[in-house]
C-alpha positions in Angstrom: 12.5 -0.9 -4.3 15.8 -2.0 -2.7 15.5 -4.9 -0.3 18.9 -5.0 1.4 19.7 -8.2 3.4 21.3 -7.5 6.8 24.2 -9.7 7.8 26.0 -9.7 11.1 29.3 -8.7 9.5 29.0 -5.1 10.6 28.3 -6.2 14.2 31.3 -8.6 14.2 33.5 -5.7 13.1 32.0 -3.5 15.7 32.6 -6.0 18.5 36.2 -6.7 17.4 36.9 -3.0 17.5 35.4 -2.5 20.9 37.7 -1.5 23.8 39.0 -4.2 26.1 37.2 -2.5 28.9 34.4 0.0 29.1 33.7 2.7 31.6 29.9 2.5 31.2 27.8 -0.6 31.4 24.1 -1.5 31.7 23.7 -2.3 35.4 19.9 -2.8 35.9 16.9 -3.6 33.8 13.3 -3.1 34.8 10.5 -4.7 32.8 7.5 -4.3 35.0 3.8 -3.9 34.8 2.2 -1.5 32.3 4.8 1.2 31.5 7.1 0.5 34.5 10.3 0.3 32.4 13.7 1.5 33.3 17.4 1.1 32.3 20.2 1.9 34.8 23.7 2.7 33.5 26.8 2.5 35.7 30.2 4.3 35.5 32.5 1.7 36.9 35.6 3.8 36.5 37.3 5.8 39.3 36.8 9.1 37.5 34.1 11.3 36.2 32.9 10.2 32.8 31.6 12.3 29.9 28.4 10.8 28.4 28.8 12.7 25.1 29.1 10.2 22.3 27.2 7.4 24.1 23.8 6.3 23.1 21.4 3.5 24.1 19.3 2.0 21.4 16.2 -0.3 21.3 15.9 -3.1 18.7 12.3 -4.5 18.9 10.8 -7.8 17.6 14.0 -9.3 16.2 15.2 -6.2 14.4 18.7 -7.1 13.2 19.7 -3.9 11.4 22.3 -2.2 13.6 21.9 0.9 11.6 18.1 1.2 12.1 17.1 0.9 15.7 13.5 1.3 16.7 14.4 4.0 19.2 17.6 5.7 20.4 18.6 8.0 23.2 21.7 10.1 22.7 23.3 10.7 26.1 25.0 13.9 27.2 26.5 15.6 30.2 28.8 13.8 32.7 28.5 11.0 35.3 30.5 10.9 38.5 32.7 7.9 39.3 30.9 4.8 40.5 27.6 6.5 39.9 24.4 5.5 38.1 22.3 7.1 35.3 18.7 6.0 35.3 16.4 6.2 32.2 12.7 5.7 33.0 9.5 5.5 30.9 7.4 8.6 31.3 4.3 6.4 32.0 5.9 4.7 35.0 4.5 4.9 38.5 5.7 7.8 40.6 7.9 5.6 42.7 10.0 4.7 39.7 9.9 8.1 38.1 11.3 9.6 41.3 14.5 7.6 40.7 14.9 8.9 37.1 17.7 11.0 35.7 15.8 11.3 32.4 12.5 10.1 31.0 12.8 8.7 27.4 10.9 6.6 24.9 13.9 4.2 24.4 12.3 2.4 27.4 9.4 1.2 25.3 10.7 -2.4 25.4 9.2 -5.8 26.2 10.9 -8.9 27.4 11.8 -10.0 23.9 13.6 -6.7 22.8 17.3 -6.0 22.7 19.2 -3.0 24.0 22.6 -1.8 22.8 24.9 0.7 24.4 27.4 2.3 22.0 30.2 4.9 22.2 30.9 6.8 19.0 29.2 4.0 17.0 31.1 1.1 18.7 29.2 -1.4 20.9 30.3 -1.3 24.5 27.5 -3.3 26.1 24.3 -5.1 25.1 21.2 -6.8 26.6 19.4 -9.5 24.6 20.4 -10.9 21.2 20.3 -8.6 18.2 18.4 -10.0 15.3 16.6 -12.6 17.3 13.0 -12.6 18.6 12.8 -15.2 21.4 9.0 -15.0 21.5 8.0 -13.6 24.9 11.4 -13.5 26.7 14.9 -14.7 27.0 15.0 -17.3 29.7 17.7 -19.5 31.1 18.9 -20.7 34.5 15.8 -19.5 36.3 16.3 -15.9 35.0 13.8 -14.4 32.6 13.6 -11.0 30.9 9.8 -10.6 31.0 7.9 -9.1 34.0 11.1 -9.0 36.1 13.7 -6.7 37.4 17.3 -7.8 36.7 20.5 -6.5 38.3 24.0 -7.1 36.9 26.3 -9.2 38.9 28.9 -7.0 40.7 31.7 -9.0 39.2 30.7 -7.8 35.7 32.8 -4.7 34.9 33.2 -5.1 31.1 30.3 -4.8 28.7 28.9 -7.6 26.5 30.1 -6.3 23.1 29.0 -9.2 20.9 25.4 -8.2 20.6 24.6 -11.1 18.2 25.9 -13.8 20.6 23.3 -16.1 22.2 21.9 -14.3 25.3 21.8 -16.2 28.6 20.4 -13.8 31.2 21.5 -16.0 34.1 25.1 -15.7 33.1 25.4 -12.1 34.3 22.1 -11.1 35.8 20.2 -11.7 39.1 16.4 -11.8 38.9 14.1 -9.9 41.2 10.3 -9.7 41.3 8.2 -7.7 38.9 8.0 -4.0 39.8 10.9 -4.3 42.3 12.5 -0.9 42.1 14.5 -1.2 45.3 17.9 -1.5 43.5 17.4 1.4 41.0 19.7 4.3 41.5 22.8 2.6 43.0 25.1 -0.3 42.0 27.7 -2.0 44.2 25.7 -3.4 47.1 24.5 -6.9 47.4 22.4 -8.1 44.5 20.9 -11.0 46.4 17.1 -10.7 46.5 15.7 -10.0 50.0 13.2 -12.6 51.2 9.6 -11.8 50.6 7.6 -10.9 53.7 4.7 -13.1 54.6 1.8 -12.3 52.3 -1.1 -10.3 53.5 -4.3 -12.3 53.9 -6.4 -12.2 50.7 -10.1 -11.4 50.9 -12.0 -13.5 48.3 -13.8 -11.8 45.5 -17.6 -11.6 45.8 -19.6 -11.7 42.6 -22.3 -9.1 42.5 -20.7 -6.9 45.1 -20.0 -3.2 44.6 -17.7 -2.8 41.6 -16.3 -0.3 39.1 -18.1 -0.5 35.7 -16.1 -1.0 32.5 -17.4 2.2 31.0 -16.2 4.2 34.0 -12.8 2.7 33.6 -12.7 3.5 29.9 -14.0 7.0 30.3 -15.2 9.3 27.5 -11.7 10.2 26.3 -8.7 8.4 24.9 -7.2 7.8 28.3 -8.8 6.2 31.4 -9.7 8.6 34.2 -8.7 5.9 36.7 -5.1 5.2 35.7 -3.1 3.4 38.5 -6.3 2.9 40.5 -7.0 -0.6 41.9 -10.5 -1.7 40.9 -12.8 -4.6 41.0 -14.9 -5.1 37.9 -17.1 -7.7 36.3 -17.9 -8.7 32.7 -18.3 -11.6 30.2 -15.3 -13.0 28.5 -15.5 -12.3 24.7 -12.1 -13.4 23.6 -9.6 -15.8 25.3 -6.1 -14.9 24.3 -4.2 -16.1 27.4 -1.7 -18.5 25.7 2.0 -17.6 25.9 2.1 -17.0 22.1 -1.0 -14.8 22.3 -1.7 -11.6 24.3 -1.4 -13.2 27.7 -4.9 -12.0 28.6 -8.5 -11.9 27.7 -11.2 -9.3 26.7 -14.4 -8.8 28.7 -17.6 -6.9 28.0 -20.0 -5.2 30.3 -22.9 -7.0 31.9 -26.2 -5.8 30.4 -27.2 -4.1 33.7 -23.9 -2.1 33.7 -24.1 -0.6 30.2 -24.5 3.2 30.2 -26.1 5.4 27.6 -22.9 7.3 26.7 -21.8 6.5 23.1 -18.3 7.7 23.9 -17.6 5.2 26.7 -16.5 1.7 25.7 -18.1 -1.3 27.2 -15.1 -3.6 26.8 -11.6 -3.8 28.3 -8.5 -6.1 28.1 -7.4 -8.0 31.2 -3.7 -8.7 31.2 -3.6 -12.0 33.1 -3.0 -15.6 32.2 -2.5 -17.3 35.6 -6.2 -18.1 36.0 -7.7 -19.9 33.0 -11.0 -18.4 31.7 -13.2 -19.3 28.7 -15.3 -17.3 26.3 -18.7 -16.9 27.9 -17.5 -16.9 31.5 -18.9 -14.2 33.8 -15.8 -13.1 35.7 -14.9 -10.7 38.5 -11.4 -9.3 38.4 -9.2 -7.2 40.7 -6.4 -5.3 39.3 -4.9 -1.9 38.4 -6.1 0.3 35.6 -3.2 1.1 33.2 -2.6 2.7 29.9 -0.2 0.3 28.1 1.2 2.0 25.1 -2.1 4.1 25.0 -4.4 1.1 25.3 -6.6 1.0 28.4 -6.2 -2.4 30.3 -6.4 -4.0 33.7 -2.9 -5.0 34.8 -1.2 -6.3 37.9 -4.2 -8.6 38.3 -4.3 -10.1 41.8 -7.5 -12.0 41.7 -10.0 -13.5 39.2 -13.2 -15.3 40.0 -15.5 -17.1 37.6 -19.0 -16.3 38.6 -20.9 -18.1 35.8 -20.2 -19.8 32.5 -21.7 -20.4 29.0 -23.1 -16.9 28.7 -23.4 -15.1 25.3 -22.4 -11.6 24.2 -23.8 -9.6 21.3 -21.3 -8.0 19.0 -21.8 -4.3 18.5 -22.2 -3.3 14.8 -19.8 -0.8 13.5 -19.0 0.1 9.9 -16.5 1.8 7.6 -15.7 4.5 6.7 -15.7 6.2 10.1 -16.2 10.0 10.3 -12.9 10.2 12.2 -10.2 7.6 13.0 -10.6 8.5 16.7 -14.1 7.1 16.5 -12.7 3.6 17.2 -11.8 4.7 20.7 -15.4 4.4 21.8 -15.3 0.7 21.0 -11.8 -0.2 22.3 -11.9 -3.6 24.0 -15.4 -4.4 22.8 -16.8 -7.3 20.7 -17.7 -5.7 17.4 -18.8 -6.8 13.9 -18.6 -5.3 10.5 -21.3 -6.6 8.2 -20.2 -5.1 4.9 -18.0 -6.2 2.0 -14.4 -5.3 2.7 -11.4 -5.9 0.5 -7.8 -6.8 1.5 -5.7 -3.7 1.1 -2.5 -4.8 2.9 -1.1 -8.3 3.3 2.6 -7.4 3.8 2.7 -8.5 7.5 0.5 -11.6 7.0 3.3 -14.1 7.3 5.4 -12.4 10.0 2.7 -11.0 12.3 -0.6 -12.5 11.1 -1.9 -9.1 10.1 -4.2 -8.2 7.3 -5.6 -4.7 6.6 -9.2 -4.5 5.2 -10.9 -1.4 3.6 -14.1 -0.4 1.9 -12.2 -0.4 -1.4 -8.7 -0.7 -3.0 -6.8 2.3 -1.5 -4.4 4.3 -3.7 -1.4 6.5 -2.8 -2.6 10.1 -2.7 -0.1 11.1 -5.4 -1.2 8.3 -7.7 -4.7 9.9 -8.2 -4.3 13.5 -7.0 -1.8 16.3 -7.3 0.9 16.5 -4.6 0.1 18.7 -1.7 -3.3 19.4 -0.3 -5.2 17.2 -2.8 -3.0 14.2 -2.2 -3.0 14.7 1.5 -6.7 15.0 1.6 -7.0 11.7 -0.3 -4.8 10.0 2.2 -6.8 11.4 5.1 -9.9 9.8 3.6 -8.0 6.5 3.1 -7.4 6.3 6.9 -11.1 6.4 7.6 -11.8 3.5 5.3 -9.5 0.8 6.8 -9.1 -1.5 9.8 -6.4 -3.9 10.8 -7.1 -7.5 11.4 -4.7 -9.3 13.8 -4.5 -13.0 14.6 -4.2 -12.3 18.3 -0.7 -13.8 18.5 2.5 -12.2 19.5 4.5 -15.0 17.9 6.2 -14.1 14.7 6.3 -16.3 11.6 3.6 -18.7 12.8 3.2 -22.0 11.1 0.5 -22.3 9.8 -0.1 -18.7 8.8 -3.5 -17.6 10.0 -5.2 -16.4 6.8 -6.8 -17.5 4.5 -8.8 -20.1 6.4 -7.1 -23.2 5.1 -3.7 -21.7 5.7 -1.5 -19.7 3.3 0.6 -21.6 0.8 2.0 -21.1 -2.7 -1.3 -22.0 -4.3 -3.8 -20.9 -1.6 -2.9 -17.3 -1.5 -4.6 -14.2 -0.1 -4.2 -11.4 -2.6 -4.9 -7.7 -2.3 -8.4 -7.1 -3.6 -9.7 -10.4 -2.2 -12.7 -9.8 0.0 -14.7 -10.7 3.1 -18.4 -10.0 3.7 -18.5 -10.1 7.5 -15.9 -10.0 10.2 -16.4 -10.2 14.0 -13.9 -9.8 16.8 -12.6 -7.8 19.7 -11.2 -4.3 19.1 -7.8 -3.8 20.7 -5.1 -1.1 20.4 -1.4 -1.7 20.1 1.6 -0.5 18.1 -0.3 2.8 17.4 -3.1 1.0 15.6 -6.6 -0.1 16.4 -6.8 -3.8 15.5 -9.5 -6.4 15.3 -8.8 -9.8 16.8 -11.3 -12.2 15.1 -13.4 -14.3 17.4 -15.0 -16.0 14.4 -12.6 -17.1 11.6 -13.2 -14.8 8.6 -14.1 -16.3 5.3 -12.1 -14.7 2.5 -13.3 -14.7 -1.1 -10.8 -14.8 -4.0 -12.4 -11.8 -5.8 -9.0 -10.9 -7.3 -7.7 -14.2 -8.7 -4.2 -14.6 -10.1 -4.2 -13.3 -13.7 -2.5 -15.2 -16.6 -0.1 -13.2 -18.7 -2.0 -10.9 -21.1 -2.1 -12.2 -24.7 -0.5 -10.0 -27.4 -3.2 -7.6 -28.6 -4.6 -8.8 -32.0 -3.5 -5.6 -33.7 0.0 -5.6 -32.2 3.2 -7.0 -33.7 5.7 -5.8 -31.0 5.7 -6.1 -27.2 7.9 -4.1 -24.8 8.0 -4.7 -21.1 9.5 -3.3 -17.9 10.4 -5.5 -14.9 12.1 -4.8 -11.6 13.8 -8.1 -10.7 14.4 -7.3 -7.0 18.1 -7.6 -6.6 19.1 -10.4 -8.9 22.6 -11.2 -7.8 24.2 -14.4 -9.0 27.2 -14.7 -6.6 30.3 -15.6 -8.6 28.1 -16.9 -11.5 29.3 -20.5 -10.9 27.2 -21.5 -7.9 29.4 -19.9 -5.2 30.1 -16.4 -3.9 27.2 -16.1 -1.6 26.0 -14.2 0.3 26.3 -11.1 -1.8 25.5 -7.5 -0.7 21.9 -8.0 -1.9 19.5 -10.6 -3.1 19.8 -14.3 -2.4 21.8 -15.3 0.8 22.9 -18.6 -0.7 22.8 -20.7 -3.8 19.6 -22.5 -2.7 17.8 -19.1 -2.5 19.3 -18.0 -5.8 18.0 -21.1 -7.6 14.5 -20.4 -6.2 14.7 -16.7 -7.1 15.9 -17.4 -10.7 13.2 -20.0 -11.3 10.5 -17.5 -10.4 12.0 -14.7 -12.5 12.4 -17.0 -15.5 8.8 -18.2 -15.2 7.6 -14.6 -15.2 9.9 -13.2 -18.0 9.2 -16.1 -20.5 5.4 -15.7 -19.8 5.7 -12.0 -20.8 6.5 -13.0 -24.4 8.0 -9.5 -24.8 10.4 -8.7 -27.6 12.4 -6.1 -25.6 12.4 -6.0 -21.7 13.9 -3.3 -19.6 15.2 -4.7 -16.3 16.0 -2.9 -13.0 17.8 -4.0 -9.8 20.1 -6.5 -11.5 23.7 -6.9 -10.2 26.0 -4.3 -11.7 28.9 -6.7 -12.6 29.4 -6.1 -16.3 28.6 -8.4 -19.2 31.1 -11.2 -19.0 30.4 -15.0 -19.0 29.6 -15.1 -15.3 27.8 -11.8 -15.0 24.3 -11.6 -13.6 22.8 -10.6 -16.9 24.6 -13.5 -18.7 23.3 -15.9 -16.1 19.7 -14.7 -16.5 19.7 -14.8 -20.3 21.2 -18.3 -20.2 18.4 -19.5 -17.8 15.8 -17.9 -20.1 17.2 -19.8 -23.2 17.4 -23.0 -21.2 13.7 -22.6 -20.4 12.2 -21.2 -23.6 13.4 -23.3 -26.6 11.1 -21.3 -29.0 12.9 -18.0 -28.5 16.5 -16.8 -28.5 17.1 -14.3 -25.7 20.1 -12.0 -25.8 21.3 -9.0 -23.8 22.5 -5.6 -24.9 26.3 -5.4 -24.1 27.3 -1.9 -23.2 31.0 -2.9 -23.2 31.9 -1.7 -19.7 32.8 -3.5 -16.5 30.1 -1.6 -14.6 27.4 1.0 -15.5 27.8 3.8 -13.1 28.9 3.2 -9.5 25.8 1.7 -7.8 25.7 -2.0 -6.8 22.6 -2.4 -9.0 21.9 -1.3 -12.5 19.4 -1.4 -15.3 19.7 -3.8 -18.3 18.1 -4.6 -21.7 17.3 -8.1 -22.9 15.5 -9.0 -26.1 14.4 -11.9 -28.3 16.9 -12.0 -31.1 14.5 -14.1 -33.2 12.1 -11.1 -33.2 14.2 -8.0 -33.2 17.8 -6.9 -33.8 20.0 -4.2 -32.4 20.7 -1.2 -34.6 22.9 1.8 -33.8 25.1 2.0 -30.7 24.2 1.0 -27.2 24.3 4.2 -25.2 24.9 5.1 -21.5 25.6 8.3 -19.7 26.9 9.1 -16.2 26.7 12.9 -16.5 24.9 14.9 -13.8 22.3 14.1 -12.5 23.2 10.5 -13.2 26.6 10.5 -11.5 25.0 9.4 -8.2 21.4 8.8 -6.8 19.6 8.4 -10.2 21.0 5.2 -11.9 22.9 5.8 -15.1 20.6 5.8 -18.2 20.9 3.1 -20.9 19.3 3.1 -24.3 19.4 0.9 -27.5 17.6 1.1 -30.8 16.1 -2.0 -32.4 14.5 -3.1 -35.7 11.7 -5.6 -36.0 12.7 -8.5 -38.1 9.1 -8.9 -39.5 8.1 -5.3 -40.2 11.5 -3.5 -40.2 10.0 -1.0 -37.7 12.8 0.9 -35.9 12.4 2.1 -32.4 14.5 3.0 -29.3 14.1 1.6 -25.8 15.6 3.2 -22.8 15.5 2.1 -19.1 15.4 4.3 -16.1 15.7 3.8 -12.3 15.4 7.1 -10.5 16.4 7.8 -6.9 14.3 6.0 -4.4 12.0 7.5 -1.8 14.0 6.0 1.1 16.9 7.3 3.2 15.3 10.6 4.1 17.5 11.5 7.0 20.2 12.8 4.8 17.9 14.7 2.4 18.1 18.5 2.6 16.4 21.5 1.1 13.9 20.6 -1.6 15.1 17.0 -1.5 13.7 16.7 2.1 10.3 15.3 2.6 8.1 18.4 2.1 4.9 16.8 3.3 3.3 16.9 -0.1 3.0 13.1 -0.5 6.1 12.8 -2.8 8.5 11.8 0.1 12.2 12.8 -0.1 14.6 13.2 -3.0 11.9 14.5 -5.3 14.1 17.3 -6.6 16.7 14.8 -7.7 14.1 12.7 -9.4 12.7 15.7 -11.3 16.2 16.6 -12.5 16.6 13.0 -13.6 13.4 13.1 -15.6 14.3 16.3 -17.4 17.8 15.2 -18.1 16.6 11.8 -19.3 14.2 13.3 -21.8 16.9 15.7 -23.1 19.3 12.9 -23.5 16.9 10.7 -25.4 15.9 13.6 -27.7 19.6 13.9 -28.6 19.3 10.4 -30.2 22.2 8.9 -28.2 22.1 5.6 -30.1 22.9 7.4 -33.3 19.5 6.4 -34.8 17.5 9.4 -36.0 14.1 7.9 -35.3 11.3 9.6 -33.3 9.8 6.4 -32.0 11.2 6.3 -28.4 10.0 4.6 -25.3 11.4 4.8 -21.8 10.5 2.1 -19.3 11.6 1.7 -15.7 11.1 2.2 -12.0 10.7 6.0 -11.7 10.1 5.8 -7.9 7.4 8.4 -8.5 3.6 7.9 -8.6 1.5 8.9 -11.6 0.7 12.5 -10.5 4.1 13.3 -9.0 6.5 15.9 -10.4 8.9 13.6 -12.3 6.1 12.0 -14.3 4.7 15.4 -15.2 8.2 16.6 -16.1 8.4 13.7 -18.6 5.1 14.8 -20.0 6.2 18.4 -20.3 9.1 17.1 -22.4 6.8 15.2 -24.7 7.0 11.8 -23.1 3.5 10.8 -22.0 2.6 8.1 -19.5 1.5 5.3 -21.8 -0.8 3.3 -19.4 -2.5 6.5 -18.1 -3.0 7.8 -21.6 -4.7 4.6 -22.8 -6.8 4.2 -19.6 -7.8 7.8 -19.4 -7.0 7.7 -15.7 -4.3 6.9 -13.2 -5.9 4.0 -11.5 -3.2 1.5 -12.7 -0.7 0.2 -10.2 2.5 -1.8 -10.1 3.4 -1.6 -6.5 1.9 -1.7 -3.0 3.4 0.2 -0.1 1.8 0.5 3.4 -1.5 -0.7 2.0 -1.6 1.8 -0.8 -1.5 1.1 -4.5 0.4 3.1 -7.0 2.6 2.9 -10.1 6.3 3.4 -9.5 6.9 1.5 -12.7 6.1 3.4 -15.9 6.4 3.5 -19.7 6.6 7.0 -21.1 6.7 7.4 -24.9 7.3 10.0 -27.6 4.2 11.1 -29.5 5.0 9.0 -32.6 5.4 5.8 -30.6 2.5 6.6 -28.4 0.3 6.7 -31.5 1.3 3.1 -32.3 0.5 1.7 -28.9 -2.6 -0.5 -29.0 -2.6 -1.9 -25.5 -0.8 -1.2 -22.2 -1.2 -2.8 -18.8 0.4 -3.9 -15.5 0.6 -7.7 -15.0 -0.4 -8.1 -11.3 1.7 -11.0 -10.3 3.7 -9.4 -7.4 2.1 -6.3 -5.8 -1.0 -8.2 -4.8 0.7 -11.3 -3.4 2.0 -11.8 0.2 5.7 -11.4 0.6 5.8 -14.8 2.3 5.5 -16.5 -1.1 8.8 -15.2 -2.4 12.0 -17.2 -2.8 13.5 -16.4 0.6 14.2 -19.3 3.1 14.6 -17.3 6.3 11.9 -16.9 8.9 10.1 -20.0 7.5 9.8 -23.5 9.0 11.0 -26.5 7.1 7.4 -27.2 6.1 6.9 -23.6 5.0 10.1 -23.5 2.9 8.3 -26.1 0.7 4.7 -25.1 1.0 5.0 -21.4 0.5 7.2 -21.7 -2.6 6.4 -22.5 -6.2 8.6 -21.9 -9.2 5.8 -19.9 -10.9 5.7 -16.2 -11.7 3.7 -15.1 -8.6 5.7 -13.1 -6.1 8.8 -13.3 -8.3 9.5 -9.7 -7.3 7.8 -6.9 -5.4 7.0 -4.8 -8.6 4.6 -5.8 -11.3 5.8 -5.9 -14.9 4.5 -3.2 -17.2 3.5 -4.5 -20.7 3.2 -2.3 -23.9 1.8 -3.7 -27.1 2.6 -1.8 -30.3 1.4 -1.9 -33.9 4.3 -0.9 -36.2 2.0 1.6 -38.0 -0.7 3.5 -36.3 -4.0 1.7 -36.5 -6.4 3.1 -39.1 -10.1 2.7 -38.5 -11.9 1.2 -41.5 -14.1 3.6 -43.4 -17.5 2.0 -44.2 -19.0 1.8 -47.6 -20.9 5.1 -48.5 -24.5 5.0 -47.6 -27.3 7.4 -48.6 -29.4 9.1 -46.0 -33.0 8.0 -45.4 -36.2 10.1 -44.9 -39.3 8.7 -43.2 -42.1 8.6 -45.8 -45.2 11.0 -45.9 -44.5 13.0 -42.8 -47.2 15.5 -41.8 -47.0 18.8 -39.9 -49.5 21.6 -39.0 -49.2 25.4 -38.7 -51.7 28.2 -37.9 -52.4 30.6 -40.8 -51.3 33.7 -38.9 -47.9 32.3 -37.9 -44.9 34.7 -38.3 -42.4 34.2 -41.1 -39.4 32.3 -39.7 -41.5 30.2 -37.4 -40.3 26.6 -37.0 -43.0 24.2 -38.2 -41.3 21.0 -37.1 -38.3 18.7 -37.7 -38.0 16.0 -40.3 -37.5 12.4 -39.3 -34.3 11.2 -41.1 -31.3 9.0 -40.5 -27.8 8.4 -41.9 -26.0 5.1 -41.2 -22.5 6.5 -41.9 -23.1 9.9 -40.2 -19.7 9.8 -38.6 -18.1 10.0 -42.0 -20.6 11.7 -44.3 -23.3 13.5 -42.3 -26.4 15.1 -43.8 -25.6 18.7 -44.7 -28.7 19.9 -46.7 -32.2 19.1 -48.0 -33.5 19.4 -51.6 -37.0 20.9 -51.6 -39.5 21.2 -54.5 -43.2 21.8 -54.9 -43.7 24.9 -52.9 -41.5 27.8 -51.8 -43.5 28.8 -48.7 -41.4 26.5 -46.6 -37.6 26.0 -46.4 -35.6 23.3 -44.6 -32.3 24.0 -42.8 -29.3 21.5 -42.4 -30.8 20.1 -39.2 -34.1 19.2 -40.9 -36.2 22.0 -39.4 -39.1 23.2 -41.6 -39.2 27.0 -41.5 -42.1 29.2 -42.7 -40.8 31.5 -45.5 -44.0 33.5 -46.3 -47.4 34.5 -44.8 -50.1 31.9 -45.0 -53.9 32.3 -45.8 -56.2 29.4 -45.1 -58.7 30.7 -47.6 -56.1 30.6 -50.4 -54.3 27.4 -49.5 -55.1 24.8 -46.9 -52.3 22.3 -47.4 -48.7 22.6 -48.6 -47.2 19.6 -50.3 -43.4 19.3 -50.6 -41.1 16.7 -52.3 -38.0 16.4 -50.1 -34.6 14.6 -50.4 -31.8 14.6 -47.7 -28.2 15.1 -49.0 -25.0 14.1 -47.2 -21.5 15.6 -47.4 -20.5 13.2 -50.1 -23.4 14.2 -52.3 -25.5 11.1 -51.7 -29.3 11.7 -51.9 -32.0 9.9 -50.1 -35.1 8.7 -51.9 -37.6 11.5 -52.5 -40.5 11.6 -50.0 -43.7 13.6 -49.7 -44.0 16.0 -46.8 -47.5 17.5 -46.0 -48.1 20.7 -44.0 -51.7 21.4 -43.0 -52.7 25.1 -42.6 -55.0 25.7 -39.6 -57.6 28.5 -39.9 -57.8 31.1 -37.2 -61.4 32.4 -36.7 -60.8 36.1 -36.2 -64.5 37.0 -36.0 -65.0 34.9 -32.9 -61.7 36.1 -31.5 -63.1 39.6 -31.4 -66.8 39.0 -30.5 -67.0 41.4 -27.5 -68.0 40.1 -24.1 -68.5 36.5 -25.5 -65.0 36.4 -26.9 -63.7 34.4 -23.9 -66.1 31.6 -24.7 -64.5 31.2 -28.1 -61.1 30.8 -26.4 -62.5 27.9 -24.3 -63.9 26.3 -27.5 -60.6 26.3 -29.4 -59.3 23.1 -28.0 -62.6 21.4 -28.9 -62.3 22.7 -32.5 -58.8 21.4 -32.6 -59.8 18.0 -31.5 -62.6 17.9 -34.1 -60.2 18.8 -36.8 -57.8 16.0 -35.7 -60.7 13.5 -35.8 -61.5 14.5 -39.4 
């Protein structure tokens, strides 16, 4: 997966190229209660202005990627001279919506989000600082961006084009009260705030007076029936999250007397207020307005809070996973809930940045890892959604120190891995950023049920090991300690040293004879190249082995900034044949250019070919068209290009590009396709089977985690002859299960965390797990045991009635054969009487009619014979002939009595 670092270079270029003056500026900003959000634009020219080519973009939560805004509105039409254009949130109150020229989602901003106005891609104005999250707001000189209306000083006629510059709102803006819309729709009159009128007298709240119940506010649907209604309500505080770095409010639950019997109406709600301090257990009365804030029901614009009593307790409502439908959580929004069941960590990606962890009933897999693309994969994902819940630390501050989970705080040695578990979790259920999320009120106790694994030992049958490793943008600057930052990877030498130490730790622990690498800098094979730097570091660390790299004798492989590479232990294997590459279609762009080299084992002289692939990623879908677009079948975009790459790769390898005519070929790499997707099945159709899946008998392996779903993007596919020699195959889970906070990067970490979250070990050396393949130079042969003769139980006795039909089965012999898998019993040798035969299964079969008066017992001498001709010891077999009394059977009206007596006669014979 490509992890491109964003630098401000593009922004600087954009600001330098901006015009000296601009005709359109941001003139007013409204960040009010609930969804009361608006942006006013002003045409400060003396002529009508075309809005075509202009757009206004939102960058949330410190997003610094100019090319990837969180939301964008493309403007169109024209704007008269000295006129305004007002953009309003559709959820605003009618007073504000009445002033709108357009309603748009770009207004989903908070006080810590940046806005950028561009014309044909060039920045002409900005609000806030791109790439910076100030916490709750930007604030300076008595002017703040949260819960305020701001109007641009009339003296400002040129936009702020350096969006990365420090943002001081007091420099160009005048502050007005929250939800003051009086200036919206015109610009040019006085921006001085009018004095507030004398406040209306406030009637104190009365606990126990008539009120609106919480369940009536929540209603039975996903939206409150009382939106924008001022209400008074009462409840018990279940979670106090009023701090500035928290949610600026608290949750309450219904008083026992107010609970209704409707399972669809929630008994909890969030109160957005922090001016009156409350504590968990307080009985409070609140006056405020009902709002739907980004689809979460809450009480906003709170004017009064009264504490009626303290130290009360609330009982958490039990819920469980999976739910029947993800919308089932709506009935518990705002409530104190508990899940008393084992749950496993299924996503820890946002643990460090946002304090979030996803839990689920089990490890969750990508649909196309375990099911065919299309309906089956989509159905699998639909079930995944019912099995998970998001746990949030209740803070709005990013990159907290310490990180909330696990309990003692995350560090390089106290990790929280995917697959770790918790048995009970209790908290309040909120809704934000399109997710239901549980804010724990009792610190969860995580159990390390998925401990860090050591590197797998070489299988006892194996004498070769091949591995695949995505090294996540290993760029070494100029190779001499300088040249940073580069386009990818480490930002500076300090980060590079940390990155290299972790990679070296992982690669030396692999103890692989040949390793295919992906995402290494594509800068050739010279002394200061990335591949040369890595191999030198490996040799400096591992004195027992001699690492080398395959030199493809070009300055660059293909045209991409990253490439694949092959390194090997020269004391274990040697190169044979010619190192091969191709840049023919479909490897001229998108799919990285293939590489291959043949090797010979120094100990066994086994010859084999290793190739490395890195197929087109699943990202960048906007430009994908036709069958390369995301077709909704679970394979994302660019699937057609990946399939073409798989087919062409197999054909290229079958042409023996290294010049070595040997059928033992293995292709390793990042295929950017999960195990059941078309590219992996295309390889199989060409004869290259997925090694790990073949050995496991399933596709439950994984090398990568994305959005809380496991799957294998990294594969080893092998020719039939080489696959027959594989004795072990696995993914070494050192990266996919670990939090990203433990990687080498220094940004977004406090000074303390830069030390505590880092260790120069293998864990979180990359984002992909290595794939390890152990090979025995010759296919393993199961030892054949020493020949053993069958065995018959001695003196077996059977019975049969004298009038039984020829061909009747009398019984089955009791016999055994210790080496049955190799030489099974195929016949029986019978002597002594020809009235009975024995088939290959040991069944005794009647061969002639029997007469009790002539013969009452048949005695046989029997031997079992196996397929190798081995005979068992001879054993006697006895067959008793039972007499049938025909006279009594036909004795007229008394005949039925003889039938009743038969069992008694049989018992008497048995006793004899």
